[in-house]
N, C-alpha and C positions, 0 to 999 in steps of 0.2 A: 576546535575542540575535538578533532578526530584523533583516534588512537589505533594501534595495530589490531586490537580486539574487535573493532568495528567490522572487520572483514568477515567475521563469523556470525554476524547478526543480520536479522531482517529488520528493515526500517519501517515503522508504523507511525503515521501521523495522527494525532488526536486533536480535534479542533471543535470549537463551538459553532453552531449554525444559528443565525439570528442572535437575539439578545439573551445571553445567559449570564447570571450573576457570577462574577469572577470567583468568589468563595465557593460556590456550588460546583463550578467547573473543575476547579483544582481539587476539590474533595473527591470527585469521581476520577479525575486524572490520576490522582495518587493511588487509588485502588486498582485502576487499570495497569499502571506501571509496576505493580507488585508481581504481575504475571510476566516475569522477565525471561523465564525459561520453562519449557515443558518437555516431558518425555513423550514422544509420539507413540500412540497405541499401536501394538503389533509391529513395533520397530525398535531397533536399538539406538535410534538417533535421538539427539537432544537438540531442540531449537532454541536459539537465543534471540531475544527481541530487544530492539532499541526503540524507545518511544520519543517523539518530539511533539511539543504542542505548538511550536512555531517553526515552519520550514518553508523557506522561499521557493516558489515553483522553479526559479532559474537554477537552484541547486539540483533539482531533480533531472535537469537536462544533462548533467554529468553522469547519469546512471549507466549509459552505454559504455562509458570509458572507465568508470569506477563504480562497480556494482553495488558497493555498500552505501552509495548515495542515492540509490533508486528507491522510491517510495513504492512498496508492494502492498501495503495495507492502509486503509483509512477508517478511523473511528470518529464519528461525529456525535456531539451532545447538543440537545436542544430543549428549550422550554416550549410547551404547547398546551395551554389549558383549555382551549376551545376547539370543538370539532370543526367549526367553520374555518379555522386557521390551519387545519391539518394539510389540505392540498398544497397550500403555499409553502408550508414547512417542508413537505416532501420534495417539492420542486427545488428548494434551496439545497437540499441534500444531493440531488442529482447534479446541480450546478457545481457544488463543491467537489464531487467525484470527477467532473470533467477537467478540473485543474490539474489533477495527477493521472488523468485517464490513460495516457500512453504507457504507463508502467504498472498501473494498479491491477492487482489480482483479485482482491475482494475488499468489501467494505461493510460497515455496520452503522446504524443510526440508533442512538439511545434517546428515547423520548420521555420527558418527565412532565407529568401534569394532566395527561388525558384521562378521561373516564373510561370505564370498562367497555362501553358499546363500541368505541373505536379500537381499544386495545385488544379486542377479541379477533381482530383481523389477523390472520395467520400469514406472517412473512418471516423468512429466515434471516433477512438482513435488517430487520427492525425489531427493537425491544421496547415495550411500553412499561413505564413505572409511574405510580401515583405521585411520588415525590422523591427527593434525594436521600431520604432516610430509609424508605421501604424499597430496597433494591438489592436483596440478599444475594442474588445469583449473578451479579455483574462479573465477578472473577471467572465463574464457570462459563459464561457466554464468551468471555475473552479467550479462554482455553479452546473452546470449540472453533472460534474464529481463527486462531493460530493454526489449529489442525487443518482447517480448510485451506489456508495458505500453503501448508506443507503438501497437501494433495495436489494442488495446482503445480507447485514447483517440481514435485516428483513426476507428474505426468509429462511435464516439459523435458525433464531429464531423460525419461525413457524414450520420448519421441526423438530426441537428439541422438540417443544411443543407437536407435534402429534406423536412423535416416541414411538412406543409400544414395543421396543426390550427388555425391562426389566429395571432393576435398576442398571445396570452397571455404576460405577463411574470411570472415567479415573484416572489413577495413575499419579499425577503431580510430575515432578521431574525437577531439574535444569539441564542445558546442560551437566555438567561434571558427573552427576549421571547416564546418559543414558547408558553409557558403562557397568555399573554394571548389567543391566537388559537384555543384549543381550542373546537371546536364551530362556528367561523366558516368560511364558504366564502371562503378567501383568494384564490381565482381570480376571484371576482365583483367587477366594477367598482363595484357599488353599495356593497359593504362597504368597498372601498378608499376610496371617496369619503367615507364616514362616518368612517373611521379617519384618513384623510389629506386633509381638505378643501382644503388648500393646494396640492395637486398639480395642476398645470395640465393640461388635456386630458381630464379625467374629466367 
């Protein structure tokens, strides 16, 4: 289901953590996915977002070769009605992040059901709501989340623009090719010439 327009979008995965009623999950997912583009503050740029609620981790492995398949953001939704369940719930959130950890720039956890004593804990990556109906600022939090992705991407772009380490060009390869380069110095022009003698300029 890929299309040419995917190349101008950032891929964000939205998934439940623990047991979340399907109807409730898709109710929030629908609201999240309405934030499909934002105008970045203090910039002329527009960010386009592509959301997926199911995205196999093996697809993310293609991110180095096809950037539009790289998961850069993760939003998780969970039910947690008891304070004693909160530590376990938060641990599940971290486990979910590790699945896409190699490419992830930022993440958010939306918690539904906890009482105010827990909800008062200040975290930028966690939002607490009493239920699925009383969550008026979901869209605003998503906009802030997307802007945080932009900040990370922009800082990486500026770092690359000022990098004076030389003219090394990373060797792009698809996931199943990586095993062929184990133990090789893929940055070395000598190895590249041996592997790809037809490349002009080596």
